RODODREN-820212 format. One record per residue: residue in one letter; x, y, z of N, C-alpha, C in turn. Coordinates in steps of 0.1 Angstrom, whole numbers, padded with zeros to 4 digits, always signed. Each point is the difference from the previous one (the first is absolute). Layout:
N
AXYZXYZXYZ ...
This chain:
363
M+0455+0226+0115+0007-0004+0014+0016-0003-0005 S+0006+0008+0009+0014-0001+0001+0007-0018+0000 F+0018+0002-0006+0001-0013-0003+0000-0005+0015 R+0000+0010+0013+0009-0006+0010-0015-0004+0009 T-0009+0007-0003-0015-0003+0005-0010-0015-0006 L+0011-0003-0011-0007-0005-0008+0011-0017+0010 A+0011+0000-0001+0006-0009+0011-0004+0001+0011 R-0001+0006+0007-0006+0001+0013-0013-0009+0004 K-0010+0003-0011-0012-0009-0004+0004-0015+0001 L+0008+0002-0015+0008-0015-0002+0003-0007+0011 H+0010+0008+0010+0008-0010+0010-0014-0003+0012 L-0011+0008-0002-0003-0006+0013-0013-0010-0005 Y-0004+0000-0010-0014-0010-0006+0010-0013+0002 A+0015-0001-0009+0004-0009-0003+0006-0009+0018 G+0005+0010+0007+0004-0001+0012-0009-0007+0007 L-0017+0005+0005-0007-0009+0003-0008-0011-0005 A+0008-0001-0012-0007-0015-0005+0009-0012+0000 A+0011+0006+0001+0013-0010+0002+0006-0004+0015 A-0007+0009+0007+0002-0002+0014-0002-0009+0007 P-0012-0011-0002+0001-0011+0004+0011-0008-0006 F+0003-0002-0009+0008-0009-0010+0018+0006+0007 L+0000+0010+0003+0016+0005+0004+0002-0007+0013 L-0010-0003+0007-0001-0008+0013+0004-0012-0005 L-0011-0009-0007+0006-0010-0004+0010-0001-0005 L+0006+0004-0013+0013-0003-0005+0013+0002+0006 G-0006+0009+0010+0017+0008+0004+0002-0014+0009 A-0008-0005+0008+0000-0012+0012+0001-0012-0010 T-0004-0006-0009+0000-0012-0007+0016+0002-0007 G+0004+0013-0003+0014+0005-0005+0008-0003+0003 A+0002+0000+0009+0006+0007+0017+0003-0024+0002 F-0009-0005+0000+0001-0016+0004+0007+0000-0014 L-0003+0000-0010+0002-0008-0012+0017+0002-0003 E+0004+0014+0005+0015-0003-0003+0006-0008+0009 F-0005-0011+0008+0005-0010+0011-0008-0011-0010 E-0009-0002-0003-0006-0010-0002+0001-0016-0001 Y+0013-0002-0005+0006-0014-0004+0008-0002+0017 P+0004+0011+0003+0007-0005+0017-0011+0000+0007 I-0013+0004-0002-0010-0002+0013-0007-0013-0001 D+0000-0001-0017-0006-0013-0003+0009-0014+0002 R+0010+0003+0001+0011-0014+0008-0003+0004+0016 L+0002+0010+0008-0001+0001+0009-0014-0007+0009 L-0012+0001-0008-0016-0003+0004-0001-0017-0004 N+0014-0004-0009-0004-0015-0002+0017-0001-0001 L+0002+0005+0013+0021-0010+0003-0003-0017-0001 R-0006-0007+0004-0001-0012+0003-0001-0011-0011 L-0007+0011-0011-0001-0007-0011+0013+0007-0009 S+0003+0009+0000+0008+0010-0010+0019+0000+0002 H+0002-0005+0011+0011+0000+0005+0008-0011+0000 V+0012-0004-0010+0008-0013+0002+0014+0002+0008 M+0005-0010+0004+0013+0000+0000+0010-0006-0013 P+0007+0013-0003+0010-0003-0011+0012-0011+0001 E-0004-0009-0012+0011-0010-0004+0008+0005-0010 P+0014-0008-0003+0007+0003-0014-0006-0002-0007 E-0010-0007-0004-0006-0007-0015-0012-0001+0005 R-0007+0000-0009-0013+0003-0001-0009-0012-0008 V-0012-0007+0004-0002-0013-0010-0007+0003-0014 P+0000-0009-0006-0002+0002-0014-0020+0009+0001 L-0004+0008-0011-0013+0005+0002-0007-0009-0004 Q+0001-0009-0008-0009-0013-0001-0001-0006+0009 L+0005-0002+0010-0001-0006+0011-0008+0008+0009 L+0000+0012-0004-0008+0006+0014-0015+0001-0002 L-0002-0005-0020-0013+0001-0003-0006-0010+0003 Q+0012-0013+0000-0008-0014+0004-0002+0001+0013 R+0006+0002+0007-0004+0003+0016-0010+0004+0001 V-0005+0012-0006-0011+0009+0001-0012-0007-0001 R+0001-0007-0010-0009-0007-0008-0008-0014+0006 Q+0009-0003+0005-0002-0009+0016-0003+0000+0008 V+0002+0009+0004-0006+0006+0018-0017+0009-0007 Y+0001+0005-0014-0015+0008+0000-0005-0007-0021 P+0002-0010+0003-0005-0008-0016-0013+0008-0009 D-0011+0001+0009-0008+0012-0005-0001+0010+0001 Y+0011+0004-0003+0005+0014+0001+0004+0003-0014 R-0004+0012-0007+0006+0004-0015+0011+0010+0001 I+0012-0005-0001+0014+0009+0001-0001+0007-0013 Q+0002+0011+0000-0002+0010-0009+0015+0009-0001 S+0010+0000+0012+0012+0007-0004+0007-0002+0014 L+0015+0004-0003+0005-0004+0009+0011+0015+0002 D+0002+0007+0014+0003+0010-0001+0015-0004+0007 L+0008+0007-0004+0021-0005+0006+0002+0013+0007 S-0008+0005+0012+0000+0009+0008+0008+0013-0009 P-0011+0007-0004+0001+0010-0014-0004+0013+0005 Y+0006+0004+0016-0004+0011+0004+0016+0006+0003 S+0004-0012+0005+0014+0001+0010+0008-0012-0010 T+0010+0002+0001+0016-0009+0001+0004-0009+0016 S-0007+0004+0012-0001-0006+0007+0003-0014-0003 P+0009-0005+0008-0002-0021-0003-0007-0003+0014 E-0009+0008+0010-0003-0005+0011-0018+0004-0005 I-0001+0004-0013-0017+0002-0001-0001-0014-0008 A-0011-0007+0007-0007-0014-0013-0005+0004-0014 F+0003-0009-0005-0009-0001-0014-0013-0004+0001 F-0007+0003-0009-0020+0001+0003-0004-0005-0009 F-0011-0009-0003-0009-0004-0014-0012+0005+0000 Q-0001+0014-0007-0017-0002+0003-0007-0010-0012 A-0012+0001+0007-0010-0013-0006-0012+0003+0002 Q-0011-0006-0001-0015-0001+0000-0002-0012+0013 D-0008+0002+0004-0007-0013+0010-0011-0003-0011 P-0005-0012+0004-0008-0007-0009-0015+0003-0001 Q+0000+0015+0006-0016+0009-0005+0009+0011-0006 G+0011+0000-0001+0003+0017-0013+0009+0002+0012 R+0000+0008+0010-0002+0007+0012+0021+0001-0003 P+0006+0013+0002+0015-0006+0000-0001+0004+0013 A+0019-0008+0002+0003-0004+0008+0018-0003-0004 T+0006+0004+0015+0016-0001-0006+0008-0010+0012 I+0003-0002-0005+0009-0020+0001+0019+0004+0001 Y-0002+0002+0014+0017+0006+0004+0007-0016+0004 V+0015+0002-0010+0006-0013+0004+0016+0006-0004 D+0004-0005+0014+0014-0003+0001+0013-0002-0009 Q+0006+0007-0010+0006-0003-0014+0015-0004+0006 Y+0000-0005+0011+0019-0004+0004-0009-0017+0003 R-0007+0002+0004-0003-0018+0004-0010-0007-0004 G-0011+0011-0011-0009-0009-0010-0013-0004+0012 T-0004+0008+0011-0007-0007+0005-0013+0012+0004 V-0012+0001+0001-0011+0007-0006-0007+0007+0017 L+0002+0013-0003-0002+0005+0015-0013+0002+0002 G-0010+0007-0005-0012-0001+0005-0005+0005-0014 L-0018+0002+0000-0005+0009-0007-0007+0013+0005 R-0006+0008-0007-0001+0011+0004-0012+0005-0011 R-0012-0003+0005-0010+0002-0008-0004+0017-0004 G-0006+0000-0008-0002+0017-0003+0008+0009-0006 E+0002+0012+0001+0012+0007-0002+0008+0007+0003 G-0002+0001+0015+0003+0001+0008+0001+0017+0006 F-0001+0004+0014-0004+0015+0002+0010+0013-0004 A+0015+0001-0009+0009+0006-0006-0007+0001-0009 A-0005-0012-0010-0005+0006-0014-0012+0001+0001 R-0012-0004+0007-0008+0009+0001+0000+0012+0001 V+0012+0005+0013-0002+0016-0003+0007+0006-0009 H+0009-0010-0009+0003+0006-0015-0012+0001-0007 D-0005-0011-0004-0012+0001-0008-0011+0011+0004 F-0002+0009+0013-0008+0006+0004+0003+0016-0004 H+0017-0001-0001+0006+0016-0005+0000+0001-0012 T-0002-0009-0011+0001-0004-0010-0020+0000-0007 D-0004-0006+0005-0014+0004-0005-0014-0001+0014 L+0007+0002+0012-0013+0001+0008-0004-0015+0001 L+0000-0014-0003-0004-0011-0001-0011-0002-0011 L-0004+0009-0008-0011+0003-0009+0006-0004-0016 G+0009-0006+0000+0006-0006-0013+0001+0013-0010 E-0001+0000-0014-0003+0011-0010-0008+0015+0002 R-0011-0002+0013-0006+0011+0003+0011+0007+0014 G+0000-0006+0002+0010+0005+0012+0020+0008-0009 E-0001-0006-0009+0016+0001-0009-0007+0018-0007 A-0011-0003-0004-0004+0015-0007-0001+0010+0015 V-0003+0001+0009-0007+0009+0010+0018+0002+0004 M+0012-0007+0001+0009+0003+0008+0006+0008-0015 M+0003-0004-0009+0004+0008-0014-0008+0011+0002 T-0011+0002+0007-0009+0016-0002+0010+0006+0012 V+0002-0009+0008+0007+0008+0014+0015+0004-0003 A+0002-0006-0008+0016+0004-0009+0003+0011-0008 V-0013+0005-0004-0003+0011-0006-0001+0013+0012 L-0007-0005+0009-0007+0012+0006+0018-0001+0011 L+0007-0009+0001+0016-0002+0009+0009+0018-0013 V-0008-0003-0006+0012+0007-0011-0007+0017-0002 L-0012+0002-0002-0005+0010+0005+0002+0008+0013 L+0004-0008+0009-0004+0003+0011+0017+0007+0006 G+0011-0008-0011+0013+0004+0004+0003+0015-0007 A-0004-0001-0017+0005+0010-0005-0011+0013+0010 S-0014+0000-0001-0004+0011+0005+0001+0002+0016 G+0007-0003+0010+0006+0002+0012+0016+0010-0003 L+0001-0008-0011+0017+0009+0000-0008+0017-0005 V-0007-0001-0006-0005+0012-0008-0002+0006+0009 L-0010-0005+0012-0008+0006+0010+0011+0008+0007 W+0012-0012+0005+0013+0007+0011+0007+0006-0009 W+0005+0002-0008+0009+0006-0010+0001+0018+0005 P-0012+0006+0001-0001+0015+0000+0005+0005+0019 R-0002-0012+0011+0004+0006+0010+0010-0009+0007 K+0002-0012-0011+0009-0008+0006+0005-0004+0016 L-0011-0002+0008-0001+0001+0013+0006-0017-0001 L+0003+0000+0010+0014-0008+0007-0001-0004+0019 G-0002-0010+0004+0003+0001+0016-0014-0004+0003 V-0003-0002+0011-0012-0005+0010-0005+0012+0013 E-0006+0006-0001-0002+0016+0012-0008-0014+0012 W+0009-0003+0005-0007-0006+0011-0010+0009+0011 G+0009+0012+0000-0006+0005+0010-0009+0009-0003 G-0010+0002-0011-0012+0003-0007-0009-0006+0002 S-0011+0008-0004-0013-0008+0001+0001-0012-0009 G-0014-0006+0008-0001-0012-0007-0002-0005-0020 L-0005+0015+0000-0004+0004-0013+0018+0000-0010 R-0001+0006+0012+0016+0009-0008+0012-0012-0003 L+0001-0010+0010+0010-0013+0003-0007-0009-0009 N-0007-0004-0004-0010-0004-0007+0007+0002-0016 F-0004+0008+0001+0003+0010-0017+0018-0002-0001 S+0007+0003+0006+0013-0001-0001+0004-0013-0001 L-0008-0012+0007+0008-0011+0002-0006-0009-0013 H-0011+0006-0008-0002-0010-0013+0007+0011-0010 N+0002+0010+0003+0010+0005-0007+0010-0003-0007 T+0006-0004+0014+0018-0006+0002-0002-0016-0006 L-0009-0006+0005+0000-0014-0007-0004+0002-0017 G-0009+0006+0001-0006+0001-0014+0016+0004-0009 L+0008+0011+0000+0015-0003-0002+0008-0008+0000 V-0001-0010+0007+0012-0013+0003-0007-0008-0009 C-0017-0001-0001-0004-0013-0007+0000+0003-0013 S+0000+0011-0007-0007+0007-0014+0007-0010-0007 G+0012+0000-0001+0009-0011-0010-0004-0014+0007 S-0005-0007+0005-0001-0012+0004-0017+0003-0002 L-0012+0004-0001-0008+0002-0009+0000-0005-0012 L+0006+0012-0009+0006-0002-0013+0006-0013-0003 L+0007-0005+0005+0006-0011-0007-0005-0010+0004 F-0011-0002+0015-0007-0011-0003-0016-0002-0003 G-0001+0015-0007-0012-0003-0006+0003+0000-0014 L+0012+0004-0004+0007-0001-0016+0002-0016-0004 S+0005-0002+0011+0006-0016-0001-0014-0008-0004 G-0012+0001+0013-0006-0012+0002-0012+0005-0013 F-0002+0009-0007-0004+0002-0009+0005-0007-0016 V+0010-0002+0001+0012-0004-0010-0003-0014+0000 I+0002-0007+0011-0005-0013+0008-0016-0005-0007 Y-0003+0012+0004-0017-0007-0006+0000-0005-0014 W+0006+0009-0006-0007+0007-0013+0014-0008-0012 Q+0009-0008+0005+0014-0002-0009-0003-0010-0010 D-0007-0010+0001+0001-0007-0008-0012-0002-0006 S-0008+0012+0003-0015-0002-0008+0000+0007-0012 W+0009+0016+0006+0003+0014-0009+0013+0003-0002 L+0005+0002+0008+0008+0009+0002+0011-0008-0005 L+0007-0013+0002+0013-0008-0009+0000-0002-0011 P-0015+0000-0006-0007-0006-0012+0006+0011-0009 A-0009+0014+0001+0004+0012-0003+0012+0001-0003 T+0006+0001+0012+0012+0006-0001+0010-0010-0010 N+0002-0013+0000+0000-0012-0010+0002+0004-0015 R-0018+0008-0005+0003+0000-0009+0002+0011-0005 M+0002+0013+0007+0009+0010-0005+0013-0002+0000 L+0008-0013+0006+0014+0004-0003+0001-0014-0008 H-0013-0005-0006+0002-0012-0003+0007-0014-0003 I+0000+0001+0015+0005-0016+0003-0015-0007+0005 S+0012-0011+0000-0012-0014+0000+0001-0003+0011 D-0012-0004+0008+0001-0003+0013-0009-0014+0004 R-0003-0007-0011-0010-0013+0002+0003-0010+0014 E-0007-0002+0004+0001-0010+0014-0006-0012-0007 T-0007-0002-0011-0008-0014-0002+0006-0011+0003 A-0004-0011+0010+0001-0010+0003+0006-0012-0012 P+0009-0006-0002-0006-0013-0012-0004-0014+0009 R-0006-0001-0009-0009-0016+0008+0009-0015-0004 I+0000-0009+0010+0011-0012-0001-0011-0011-0003 A+0003-0007-0008-0004-0012-0005+0012-0010+0002 A-0005-0010+0009+0008-0009+0004+0000-0012-0012 L+0013-0007-0002+0000-0007-0009+0001-0018+0008 P-0003-0007-0009-0003-0014+0011+0010-0005+0006 G-0002-0002+0011+0012-0005+0005+0009+0009+0008 Q+0000+0014-0002+0010+0011+0008-0008+0001+0014 V+0005+0003+0010-0005+0003+0012+0005+0012+0008 L-0005+0007+0007+0005+0014+0004+0013-0004+0009 Q+0007+0014-0004+0014+0002+0011-0002+0004+0015 D+0008-0006+0002-0003+0005+0015+0004+0013+0003 L+0002+0003+0014-0004+0014+0002+0011+0004+0001 D+0015-0007+0001+0011+0005-0001+0009+0001-0014 Q-0009-0011-0008+0002+0003-0014-0002+0015-0006 L-0010+0004+0004-0008+0011-0005+0009+0017+0011 D-0001-0004+0012+0012+0009+0007+0012-0001-0014 A+0008-0008+0000+0013-0002-0009-0001+0009-0011 A-0011-0007-0009+0000+0006-0011-0003+0019+0003 A-0010-0001+0009-0007+0017+0002+0018+0005+0004 C+0008-0005+0007+0010+0010+0010+0013-0002-0016 A-0003-0009-0005+0010-0002-0014+0001+0016-0014 A-0021+0005+0002+0000+0005-0008+0000+0015+0002 L-0003+0004+0016+0006+0009+0004+0015+0002+0010 P+0008+0002-0004+0014-0004+0006+0001+0011+0012 G+0001-0004+0016+0002+0019+0006-0015-0002+0008 A-0007-0007-0008-0017+0002+0012+0000-0013+0004 R-0011+0000+0012-0001-0013+0009-0019-0002-0006 S-0003-0016+0002-0009+0000+0004-0008+0007+0008 T-0011+0007+0003-0011+0004+0008-0012-0009-0002 R-0004-0007-0011-0014-0003+0000-0001-0013-0012 I-0004-0012+0005-0002-0005-0011-0011-0005-0004 V-0008+0005-0009-0017-0002+0001-0002-0015-0010 L-0006-0014+0006+0000-0010-0008-0012+0002-0011 P+0004-0007-0006-0009+0002-0017-0014-0009+0003 A-0007+0004-0001-0019-0002-0003-0002-0002-0014 G-0003-0015-0002-0008-0002-0015+0010+0008-0013 N+0000+0006-0009+0005+0004-0010+0015+0007+0000 D-0001+0007+0015+0005+0011+0003+0015-0003+0000 A+0013+0008-0002+0014-0001+0004+0001+0007+0011 A+0011-0012+0007+0004+0006+0014+0006+0015+0000 K-0003+0006+0013+0007+0017-0001+0008+0000+0013 V+0010-0001-0001+0010+0004+0013+0002+0016+0001 W-0001+0007+0011+0005+0012+0002+0005+0006+0001 M+0010+0010-0003+0018-0002+0005+0002+0016+0007 K+0006+0001+0006+0002+0015+0005+0020-0002-0001 F+0003+0009+0001+0015+0009-0005-0001+0006+0014 P+0012+0004+0005+0004+0008+0012-0002+0016-0002 D+0000+0004-0014-0009+0011+0005-0015+0003-0005 D-0002-0008+0001-0011+0001-0002-0011-0001+0014 H-0006+0007+0006-0005+0005+0014-0012-0007-0002 T-0008-0004-0008-0017+0001+0003+0003-0021+0004 A-0016+0001+0005+0004-0010+0011+0003-0014-0009 L-0008-0006-0010+0000-0010-0003+0012+0003-0012 G-0001+0011-0004+0012+0000-0015-0005+0002-0010 R+0008+0004-0011-0010+0007-0011+0003-0004-0013 S+0013-0019+0001+0006-0001-0013-0014-0014+0005 A+0002-0008-0015-0010-0012+0002+0007-0007-0013 V+0002-0018+0005+0001-0006-0014-0013-0012-0003 L+0000-0001-0013-0015-0005+0000+0006-0015-0005 I-0004-0013+0002+0009-0013-0004-0012-0011+0000 D+0009-0005-0015-0011-0014-0002+0002-0013+0012 P-0010+0000+0007+0002-0009+0010-0002-0011-0001 Y+0002-0006-0016-0001-0014-0004+0019+0005-0005 S+0003+0007-0009+0014-0007-0006+0012+0010+0004 G-0005+0008+0015+0008+0010+0007+0005+0012-0008 L-0003+0002-0014+0005+0011-0007-0006+0011+0005 V+0005+0012+0001-0003+0011+0002-0007+0005-0010 L-0008+0003-0001-0009+0007-0012+0000+0015+0000 R+0003+0007+0014+0000+0016-0001+0003+0005+0012 S+0008+0007+0000+0005+0009+0012+0003+0015+0001 R-0007+0007+0012+0000+0015+0001+0009+0006+0010 S+0008+0006+0000+0012+0000+0011-0001+0017+0002 S-0003+0005+0014-0002+0013+0006+0011+0003-0011 R+0014+0001+0000+0007+0007-0004+0004+0003-0011 T-0007-0007-0017-0001+0002-0010-0013+0004-0007 A-0009+0001+0010-0013+0005-0004-0001+0011-0003 P-0007+0004-0013-0002+0014-0003-0003+0011+0008 L+0004+0013+0003+0000+0008+0009-0014+0002+0008 P-0011-0001-0010-0012+0003+0004-0006-0009+0008 A+0006-0018-0002-0002-0007+0008+0004-0003+0015 R+0010+0008-0002+0008+0000+0009-0003+0009+0014 Y-0004+0011-0010-0001+0014+0011-0021-0001+0009 F-0008-0008-0012-0011-0004+0002-0004-0013+0012 R+0010-0012-0002-0003-0012+0004+0012+0001+0017 Q+0011+0005-0003+0005+0003+0010+0000+0010+0010 W+0013+0010-0009+0002+0011+0006-0012+0006+0008 N-0010+0005-0008-0014+0007+0008-0006-0010+0010 R+0000-0009+0003-0007-0007+0008+0013-0002+0012 E+0016+0000-0003+0009+0006+0012-0004+0010+0007 I-0003+0012-0010-0002+0014+0005-0015+0000+0014 H-0006-0007-0004-0014+0001+0004+0001-0008+0015 T+0010-0012+0001+0002-0010+0006+0010+0006+0012 G+0012+0008-0005+0010+0005+0003+0013-0009+0002 D+0000-0014-0009+0005-0007-0001+0011+0003-0011 L+0003+0012-0001+0005+0005-0018+0022-0002+0008 L-0001+0006+0012+0016-0004+0003+0001-0001+0011 G-0014-0012+0000+0004-0010+0018-0005+0008+0010 W+0010-0009+0016-0009+0009+0008+0001+0012+0006 P+0008+0009-0008+0002+0014+0002-0016+0004-0002 T+0001-0001-0020-0014+0006-0002-0015-0005+0010 R+0005-0013+0000-0012-0010+0005-0001+0009+0014 L+0003+0007+0010+0000+0006+0015-0005+0011-0002 L+0007+0010-0016-0013+0009-0004-0011-0001+0000 A-0001-0007-0007-0016-0005-0003-0006-0006+0009 F+0005-0005+0013-0008-0005+0011-0002+0017+0007 A+0010+0009+0004+0001+0011+0002-0016+0008-0002 A+0004+0004-0019-0012+0001-0005-0013-0001+0002 A-0004-0015-0002-0011-0002+0004-0006-0004+0018 L+0008+0002+0009-0003+0000+0010-0009+0018+0001 L+0008+0006-0004-0004+0018-0004-0014+0005-0004 L-0003-0012-0010-0011+0004-0009-0013+0000+0009 P-0004-0007+0012-0006-0001+0008-0009+0013+0009 G+0017+0008-0001-0003+0015+0009-0005+0006-0006 L+0000+0001-0021-0003+0007-0001-0015-0002-0005 A-0004-0013+0004-0013-0004-0002-0013+0007+0010 V+0008+0005+0012-0004+0002+0013+0003+0016+0003 T+0008+0003-0008+0001+0018+0002-0006+0005-0006 G-0002-0006-0021-0009+0005-0004-0015+0001-0001 P-0007-0005+0003-0010+0002+0004-0005+0007+0012 L+0008-0005+0016-0002+0006+0009+0001+0018-0001 L+0014+0005-0009+0004+0012-0006-0018+0006-0006 W-0004-0007-0010-0013+0003-0003-0013+0002+0003 W-0002-0010+0014-0012+0000+0008+0007+0011+0009 M+0010+0002+0012+0003+0014+0005-0003+0014-0006 R+0003-0004-0012-0002+0015-0007-0014+0003-0002 R-0008-0011-0005-0015-0001-0002-0013+0005+0015 R+0011-0006+0008-0005+0004+0012-0003+0015+0003 R+0016+0006+0001+0003+0013+0003-0008+0012-0007 R+0002-0004-0016-0011+0006-0004-0017+0002+0004 Q-0006-0012+0002-0010-0005+0004-0005+0011+0015 T+0012+0004+0010-0003+0005+0011+0005+0014+0001 L+0004+0007-0014+0002+0013-0001-0016+0004+0000 P+0004+0014+0011-0016+0003-0002-0001+0013-0015 V-0010-0002-0003-0006+0006-0013+0002+0017+0000 
């Protein structure tokens, strides 16, 4: 069997297997490029505030939420992590008395509770569907397999396209010729996207369990993330949210707080931080703080982290989501995602048309 024949068979079977997922990944991936603006539009009454010169203390927001929802367990406060716009409301992540997730929105300028949203919300469900098909770890394993198929499709498609180098759509030809030329053109345009989406998706799945630890061992880099346990001394009280926020900002100058995770049990308080050059949604910097003394226990900066950690935890995800250079690359990722369903349709259709043509030819 020649290399080209092997590439053709590989492209055919990988394409047929991946076609349903290309439809889903393309549609949901394009949606997720605007996930957070869409989520705010769907919840405009809760997520929009009128800015004032000063915001109220964060601890006051927590007190107000606990007054309105005394039976809810507050887990964290999000300080508009996905955008610096002053018109976006802060919100608390919480659990209701039955342990179900809820989001409580607050006006950070007036100290008022805007309302509650139960569950994850539509945009978050689309995000989960894109990453694990709403099946948890089993779905993640399926998506990892699909990522491998995308790489195979992109590579084998380039091998098959190269000898003829066909480009352009033959609108006046037969149905088979039209579909063939359309699939070739779409395939060439999308080949880089298939490779990038597939490789970066594969890395996202394996980064923490295998790729990053193995790379660190080869380079003799220590990247331990063991969280310290905290024991309160007699008479000590928890630091308020404003003190935790101030301690985190002092530990990582130039970064802004995006999420304050309230301590539970003997855990340290954790403040997620984001530098302007970090385009991931939440930020890849964090500060662990003793919630009683206010002392910084450990900090991790996306600017000074070892190169493997910066690639696997930040840059690779930015490549996958199109956030690497902000809106220009996000729009490119949006366009690429929209083209993937075209491949999912024209590829199987081309196989079916050729198969039908062979069956109707006289023996």
